[in-house]
Phi, psi and omega in degrees: 000131182288145180276131180241134179255126176233111179303139184259345185237148182299335183296344178277349191302321182279350185247336186219084177204159180279125183290351183242323183259340185066013177285146181254010183266115184231156174231132178285134182241346179192150179217137164245115186285146175049065181261141180297141185277347183242138186264018184242222185236167179224144179291330179233148182274061180198173179060039179275154174243142183228153171216156172293132178264102185250133172260129179237148177242136178282129186288342179267306186268330186089003177293140181253140178215161176267134177202138006287157178267170179255142179300144183300323180296324177284319185295322183242038179299330176208162180283149176244012170078014181296137176080014184254349189233139172102158183293322181302315179290321179300316179295323178298311182297322179293319179294319179296319179296322177299322179291323185277327190311315181298343184256005182278085179200156180076219181262128188236143176231123176249132183250120176068038182290314178055221182293342182254023183303140175300335178306326183293344182257343182282122179256333183241114181259014186298327181264359181266124177277314179206152179224110179260128182237116180261118173195126183296328181249033185295131178225066180265138183261350184298131177252091186220125184295342180281345183265129174244118181263124181243106184273065177206169176290146176298121183207161185294328184304323181298322184276341172292322179283335181238071192295335187272001181288125175224135186244140178273340177215126173238126185222153175202143182240120180050052176242322186303321183292347180269354189289138172271329183230078186300322180291321177299320179300313180293326179293323177294318179298318177300324183291326189251358181274144180286170186305316181252020184289159180246142175245110186238132181207165177227146183205167181296147174274083194293323183297317178294321180295318177294320179300324180269004176064036178287131184286346182268003184289310181227136182191193181299328179279333178247080193283342181239153173278086180273074176282171185303318181298318181292316180297317176302315182295316179298318179296307183295318180293343178249024172071034172251129176268130178275111182275322186204147173229139174232133178258120177263114186057159182294328192236029183240284190223155169242130179251132184243139165244121184225165172213161180282124178201114181296132189235018172038039175206152178235141180252130176275155174232103184230088188229036185301302184297318181297314182288322179299316178298317181298313183287322178300322179295320179294314181297323178294319178298315180303315181299311181293324181293318178297320177298319180293317179297314181301322179294320183288331184260002186305321183251019180259143181260318184261078185252132176232159167247142176268131173109106176275069190200195185298329181304312182287320179300319181300322180284314184299323183261010181233033170109002181294137175285114187262004186300320184259008184280122180276314182178197185244138175259142177203148181273348182282113183299333181289345181264340184301138179073004169267188179240143174296125185306133179091357185228175175262006189270128181279156182254132183236157170288146177302342180298343178299337181295337181299329186274354186253144183288309182217071181290158179237128181236125174276120184238111176222066186251029174058231185288357180261000186304311185298316179300316182288319181302316179299318181296314183295319180289333176289323178292315179212103182301342181270004179295131177264116182258125181255000000 
């Protein structure tokens, strides 16, 4: 008989519920024990916090989620530099800005912009009345009276205190997948958007990522399986009309242009069998892949993993043989000489490969693999990439 989890207390409602069906019946489908709660780096290899990383599937809708979750203050205590390095991300940001640019006028609200804020690309503020930027780790240098920087999470309380705020453009890039309460988020946007305002955002194409077994698709920061069908349903069910969609690369992002428009229809999300099959296939791939990697590095001395991020953590805490592992490679200069959070492994620049005769690099960086592989082989053509 399958085990079903049903929360017994109201305090679980915001942390363990289906965002589309509101059903509380879940089944656990996979666990990685004692997983680090932060996806970045640490100056010292100590004082780490861990939780079991559990995947659960809702028996009614089939939506998959991570539980228990990590408190937002712990999860985002500091930035980890995601989305700041490499051509794939630069091209993504440029495409998103191209999509947003015609709508940059009037009153604008950006949610979670951080280091990749659209603000960094705007050169002409003549048509902008005001620009509000919400980000807990915001580090913007622009000195412009039209810009209001709010170093806190986007929440309703701010707008209760500032009742007259209405925005002609609300935008966010790779923020939606981090939401604990997606419907509450959309309701706030409905509350503060102007009559003809646009809500434009970009987020991971999760179904394709899970299909390809990418380790960055779901984790403590990405608590729900926000596939395209679920996001469409959440938007439509909350009175958002989808005007346009753009797909950036097959396995990276979906960009949405939406506006508020009541549509007298509700969309169901019933994908239990489909999603269970999809995730079981991914977990099986991970198991076989780790066995293959361990076999390949068994007799290697100079072994590195690329990426001081979730990609490496997923392997290290899911069965990787760490005996011959020297450290982690990363292109982010801010990460060099720190430690991958949750581990004893130091982070090095890929240039370290120049000094080694036949280095071995484990590369499982999803849609960034090709870009990174070219770089590593250029540094040292004798690098063996697994």
